[in-house]
N, C-alpha and C positions, 0 to 999 in steps of 0.2 A: 558461574559469576552471581545468575541471580539468586539462587538458593544463599551465596553468602551475604549479599544484600537484605534479603528478605527476614535472615536471621540477625540481621545488625552487625555482622559480621567486618564489615567494608563500608565507605561510603560510598554511596551508587545516587547517579542522575540518568535522566532518560530525556533525551534532547528530539526532536525532529530529524527523522534523517539527510533531510535537504539543507536544513540550517546547521548539523553536522559539519557537513560538507565544504559548505560554506565554511564557514568557522576553518576547515583546516586550513585553506586558503588564505584566509585570514593571518591566522597564527604564521602561517610561511612568511608573510607580506608584514608582520610586525604591527598589523592595526589592532584598537584596541577590542574591535569587537566584529560583530552584526548585526545592524538594525535592520527589522524585518516586522509587520504585521502577524506572522504566522505565528503558530503559538497563545495569543490572545485572548481571555475566556477561557482558555483551556488547561489541562492540570500541570504545563511547561511554565504558564502566570505567574511570578510570586505572588500577586494577589490569592490564587488559589493554592499549589503544592510548588512554583516550582521547578518543578522537574524531579526532584529526591527523593529519593526510594524511601526513603527510612528515617525515624528519630534521628540516628547517629550522625546525618548526613544535614550539616549546619550551612557552610558557607554558602551566600545567596551569589547564582551565575548569570541571572536573569532580572536584570531593571526596566522598571518600565521607564519611557523619557519620552516628551513631548517635543514636536516638529511640527512648525507652522498650524498649531492648535491642533494637533494630530497624533491620537498615542500610538507609539512603538515598544517593540520588546528591543532588547539590548542583550546582544548574547556575549558575555567576554568572553576572551581568547583565553586561552588556556595553555599556559607553556611547556607543555610535554617532552620529556626528554627520552622518549622511550617510544619504538614507532616497530608493528609488525605489519609488513604488506607480503601482498601474494601476488605472480605471476604464474609463467608457464615456464622458462627458462629464462637461464640466463648467458650468457655468451663468454668469448676467453680472457673479455674483458671485465665481465662482471654487471654488465649491460641487460637487465631484465624485457624482455618481449612478452607479452600478452597473446601470444598468435589462436592458444585453444580454450583463453579465457569466456565466458560468458558474459561476463560485466569487469569494464576496468575501474569502479568508482573512481577514486579520490588518492592510490597507489601516491600519484607523485607530486600531490599536496602533503600529506604524510608525511612524505619522508623529508620535504624539503621544512616544514614545520618544524620539524624531530633536530635537524640540523642545524637551523639558524638558533635552535636553543642548547648548541653542544652538546646532542642527543644520538644517540644510538639505534640506526637501522637494520631490522633483521628482517630479509627477505623468505620466501617460503618459495620453492620451484618443483617444479615433477622433476628436469632435469638440467647437466649445466652440459652445453656445448664446447669443449674445451679447445675443439680446433675450427670455430668458426668466429667469425664477428659479425655482429646485427648489422644491418643496414640501418643507416643513423635514423631515420625517418620510422624505421618498426618501432625502435626504443621508447618504453613507455617510462622506466625510471634508469638512467644512466648510472653506474654501476659505483659514480667518482660521490653518490647520496648513499651507498649501499656498502655497511661496514662487516653483515653476516649474511651467508647462505645457508638454507636449510632443504636440502633435497629431500625431497616425501616421492618416493617410484611411483604410487599408488594415488596419487593426487589423483582425483575425480573432478568431473566440473561441474557435476553439483552434489546435494546429498544421495541422488537415488543411481547416477549417471556416471559413468566413468569417462565415457565418451560417446558422443554424440556428433556430428561434423552437421544434422542439421541447425544443432542451437549457435553456428558458428557460418553457417553458408550459406547466402540464401537461393540457393538452387537445389543443395541436399536432400531427398528424400528423408522425414523422419523416422527412425526405429520404430516408431509407433503414434499410432494419431489417435487424441485425446479424445474421448467421447463422454458423454454427459447421460443421465438418466434419472428417474424418482423426481422428487421436490426438486433439486438442484434444475435437471431440465425445464421444469413448469418457471420456476424462478428468471432463469438464464433466459427464456424466451419472453414473457415479459416484459423483462426488462432491456433484451435488445430491442424490440419495440419502438423505443425512444432512439436509433439509430437515425441516421441520416448521413446522404451521399458529403464527404469532404470534410467529417467531423476527426478531429483531434480527440483520441479519450484514453483514458487508463483504468486498466482493473485490478483492483486488492486483490489478496490470499483468499482464498477459501468459496463459499459461492458463488461469489461476483465473479470467479474465472473461466467461467462458464458463458459469459457472452462472447468473448471473441470465437469459441467452439461454434454455437448459433450463426452468428455473424458466416463462418467459411461452408457450413450446412445451407445456409440460405442463401449462397453467394454474391455476401456484403463486402467479403474484406479485404477485396481490392479497390474497394468504394471508400473506405473510410481508413486512418493510422493511428493505431494504437501504439502508445509509450507507457515501458515500464520503467519506475525510480529506478531500477539497477542500470540503464542505460541504453538498453535495449528499444529500436522501432521498425517500423513498417511491417513484422511480421503479427506471429501468431503467440501470444506469453504462454509457459509451460503451466501444469497445473501441481497441486501436490508439492512435495517436496523437493520436486524440479523448480517451484515456483522463481522466479528472477530471471531464468531464463525467455529466451523468447524463439521459435522457430524458424528458421527460414529470417531473420532479419536482413535490414537494408542496411543498417547502421547498426555500432555498438558506439556510444558517447561516453566521456565521462561523467560521472553523475552529478559534478555543478555544474555542468552544461545544461543537460535535461533539467535539474530543476531550478534554473535561472527561466526555461521554457515556464514550466509547475507554476513560479511565484508569479511571474510576468503573466496571469490567467490565460495561457495560450490555452490551455485544456477547454474543451467545451461540455465533457460531461467524464466524470472519475464514477466507477458502477465499483461501490466497496462492501463489505461485509460489515456486521456488526454483531456484538454481545448483549448489548442491553442497550434500551432507548426510553428516556421518558417521558413525562407530557410536557417537558417544555421542549422534547426536540434535541435535546444532549444524548450523546451517541459515547457508548464504551465499547472501547475495541484493544484497549491496552491491559485492563489489570481486572479481575474475576476473583473472589474469592482467595486463595492461596498461590494463584495464577500469575505470574507476571508476563504477559508475552513484550508488551511494550509497543511504542507507537509507530515503530519502522518509518516511510514515510506519509502516512497516512494522515497527519496535520496538515503538512506541507501541501499534500492532496485537495483533500477535502475543504478545504479552506478557502483554498485560489484556483478550485475548477469553477467555472461559468454555471455548471449546473452537478449537482450529486443527489444519483443516483442509490442508497442503499440495499443490497441484498443480505437477505438469510432467510431460516426456517423461523418460522413464526413462534417456536415454542421448543424447549432443550427436549431433546429424546422424545419428540411427539412421531405420530409413526398413523401413517394415512394412504390411503389407498385410491388410486386415480380408476377410474370405471366409467366408460361410456362420455367421457370429455366432462364429467363430475368432480369431485373431492371429495371423498370420505375417511371424516376425520374414526380412525382406531382406535387411537392413544393420544389424548390432548395435549401429553407430554408433563415432564415430571416438576417445570417449572416457567412461567415465562420468562419471555424477555422482554417485555412491555412492563416498565418498573417505575415506581412512584421518582426513584430519584436513582439515576444512574451511581455504581461503585466511584467512578473513576470519569472526569469528562476530558474525554478526547476529541470532540467537535462539538462546537456551544451552538445551540440551537439562538441563543439570544445572539451571537455575532451572524447570523445567517442572516437573523430577521434585520440586522443593522445594514446589513451588505445587499437585502433585498436577494438572495442568493435561493433560487427555485432549490426544493429538497423532495425527494420522494424518497420513500420508504415501501420496496416490491418482496412480499412474503407468497409462500404456495397460498394461505388463504383468502392474502387480503391486501389493497394497495392504500398505504394513507401519504397525505402531504401534508408537510412542514408550512402551515399559514398563519400567519399574524403572530407566533409562536405558540400555536397549538396545532394537536396533531387531528387533522381532518379525514375518516374514514372516505376514500372515493370509490372503491370498487372491491367486492366479495367474491370469491371463486364461486362456480356452479356447484349447490350440491352444499353449501355452506350455510348455518346457520347462523345470524351475526351476530342474534345475542348469545346463543349458549357457547360457538364452537370462537367467537372475535371476544365480544366486551364482556364476556362472563371470565373470561380469562387473562386479562388485562387489569393491574394494578390502580388504574386510573381509568377515567371516562373520557374517551376523545370525543372530538365534536360528531357527530354523526348526522349529515344531511339528510332531509324529506325522500333523495331519493339517490341510491345507494347502488352505482351501476356495478352488470356483472363482470370479471378480468374476460378480456376477451379469450371466446372459445379455443381460439388458435394456440392459444399456449398448451392448452392439454391433450392436444392434435400433432399429426405429421402433416398437415392443410400447410401449408408456405405461410410465411408473416409479409412477406410484401406484398402479395400478388393484387392487382386491381381491386378484388372484390372481399 
C-alpha cells in the first residue's frame, strides 16, 4: 500500500492513530467528524500537507475550525463500505471474540461504521468454534455485524510471536525477557532518570522502548504505569517487531478509550523515538527519503503528553565504544539527525512552545532541551568533545550555555539509578 501511494498509483492519507480510532466511532454514529487540537502545525494540518501522501491525493479531509476563539482541526468522517477486522475466534453464531489478541483496537466501531453505510464486514480469525456459543460479555463484535469470516490457522499474536501467554495474562512468565545493551542502554537509562513514582507513561517504537526495561531492572516497574496506544496497560511493553503488545498487562482496552486518556493529557511523560530534529524543535518520525513509516499514534501522544522525551542515536550509523564510564566515538556516522529543516513535521516545536510543553532530547552523546523555540545543549557524555563530536556534526548551531553538565555517570555503568547517592 505504501509503495502504491509513493508511486502515485492510489490516493492515500496518513492521520494520527487516535484520531482514526475516534473517526471510526464518529462514522458509526453518523457524526460529521472529529474536532481536536491533535495534529495542529504537523503534516496533517491542511495548512501544511493535510495528511496527503502524494500529488494524486486532492480532496481535503481536514479543515481548520475556530471554536471560542481557539483553533481546532476537523477530521471529516469517511463513509466507507468495506471493513476488514480481526479476532481470535468466532462461535457457531458468528460472534467474534478476542481471547488471544494482544490488542482489541476499534474492531466494533469499524464494523458498525461499515454496516451503517450499507457495507460489508470481513473478519479474520484463527479458528471457528462451531459447537460453542460465546458468553455474551466476551463478544467483541456480534455476528450480526459480520458478513464473511476468513480462517487463518497460522494467525500469530504479533509479527514475531505465534503465541505467548504472557502477552494476554498478567501472571504468566514471558517466553523471553527483553534486554538492552550498547547505546540503547545508555539512552534508556538517561531517559529513565525522568521517572517518578505514580506517573502514567507511554513509550514508542525503537530506542524509547528500552525505558520500561530499565524500570524493570531498577525495581521501579510497580511504581509507575505504562500505557501503549494499542490498548494494553500496566505491564511492560514488548520491543522490536513484537511492539504493540505488553508482557503481563493488567488490562487491554479498546484503543479509542486509551486515546481518550491520551488526548485528555492523562500521560505524564511520553518517551518517543525520532529520525530528524531541526533547529525549531520540529521532529520527523514518519517520512524520510523514500521511506514512509507513517505517524501511528506519535502525534496523538507527543502533542498531548504533559512532557515528552525524545530518545535516539545522535547520528545515523554512528559507532561508539563505552569504556570506563566514558564515550569514545569510533565513527561519527553517515549523516546527522539534527538538520536545518525536517522532511516532515510529525511533532511541532512551535506548538510545544505555544502550549508550554517541556521537551527533552536524549542521545548517547548529548541531552538537549527545547527552550523558547530553540534547542539548548544541557548535557554532554563523559569523553565527548562538544565541538568535535556534537556541534560539528549538526546542521545548525544550538544554544550552548557557558556551563554544559556531564551526563550522569550512572547512565554508563551498572550503578543503581535511584539510590540516594
